C-alpha positions in Angstrom: 0.0 0.0 0.0 1.5 3.4 -0.9 2.4 5.7 1.9 -0.4 8.2 2.6 0.1 11.9 3.5 -0.4 12.9 7.1 -3.4 15.1 6.0 -5.1 12.2 4.3 -4.4 9.9 7.3 -5.9 12.5 9.7 -9.2 12.8 7.7 -9.4 9.0 7.2 -8.9 8.5 11.0 -11.7 11.1 11.8 -14.1 9.5 9.2 -13.8 6.2 11.1 -16.1 7.8 13.7 -18.9 8.3 11.2 -21.4 5.6 10.1 -24.6 6.1 8.1 -27.1 3.5 6.8 -27.4 5.2 3.4 -24.1 6.9 2.8 -20.4 6.0 2.5 -17.8 8.5 3.5 -14.2 8.4 2.1 -11.2 10.6 1.5 -8.8 10.8 -1.4 -5.8 12.8 -2.5 -6.1 14.6 -5.8 -3.3 14.6 -8.4 -2.5 18.1 -7.2 -2.0 16.8 -3.6 -5.2 18.2 -2.2 -7.4 16.2 0.2 -11.0 15.6 -0.8 -13.9 14.3 1.3 -15.9 11.8 -0.7 -19.7 11.3 0.0 -21.6 8.6 -1.9 -24.8 6.7 -1.6 -24.3 3.1 -0.7 -26.8 1.7 -3.3 -27.1 4.6 -5.7 -28.9 4.6 -9.0 -26.7 5.0 -12.1 -27.7 8.7 -12.6 -26.6 9.9 -9.2 -23.2 11.4 -8.9 -20.6 11.2 -6.1 -20.0 14.3 -4.1 -16.4 15.6 -3.6 -15.5 18.4 -1.2 -12.0 19.8 -0.8 -10.6 19.9 2.7 -8.5 23.1 2.8 -5.1 23.0 4.5 -6.3 25.7 6.9 -9.1 23.4 8.1 -6.7 20.5 8.5 -4.4 22.7 10.7 -7.3 24.2 12.8 -7.3 23.4 16.5 -10.9 22.3 16.2 -10.3 20.1 13.1 -12.8 17.4 14.2 -15.6 19.9 14.5 -14.6 21.7 11.3 -14.8 18.4 9.5 -18.2 17.6 11.0 -19.5 20.9 9.9 -18.1 20.3 6.4 -19.8 16.8 6.3 -23.2 18.2 7.4 -23.0 21.1 4.9 -21.8 18.8 2.2 -24.7 16.4 2.8 -27.1 19.4 2.4 -25.5 20.4 -0.9 -25.3 16.8 -2.2 -29.0 16.1 -1.6 -30.0 19.5 -3.0 -28.0 18.7 -6.2 -30.0 15.5 -6.6 -33.2 17.3 -7.5 -34.2 16.4 -11.0 -36.1 19.7 -11.2 -37.5 22.4 -9.0 -40.3 24.9 -9.5 -37.8 27.2 -11.2 -36.6 24.5 -13.7 -37.4 25.2 -17.3 -37.9 21.5 -18.0 -40.2 21.0 -15.0 -43.2 18.9 -16.3 -45.5 21.0 -14.2 -44.2 24.1 -15.9 -41.6 26.5 -14.7 -42.3 28.9 -11.9 -43.3 32.3 -13.2 -42.4 35.4 -11.2 -45.3 37.4 -10.1 -45.2 41.0 -11.3 
């Protein structure tokens, strides 16, 4: 197994404290050497994407890293699920018709 960076190891160790019945959490290092949080559905349909969220070096160095990471996970979950909407009232391709602004 290739040697992992201390930042990658720190996030991986913290993620071991999280378990969810529907989601998998992971971490990876980008080709540029950045650390990314990976959020994915365990049994996802083919048309659902994986969510990647960069963990900034300033967050990794923060004294309250574990709480910063938890906030990032919770905010990332919000964004991930919002991105799964196939359409909203504002969508042009909404079968119910796009929302029209009242004048």
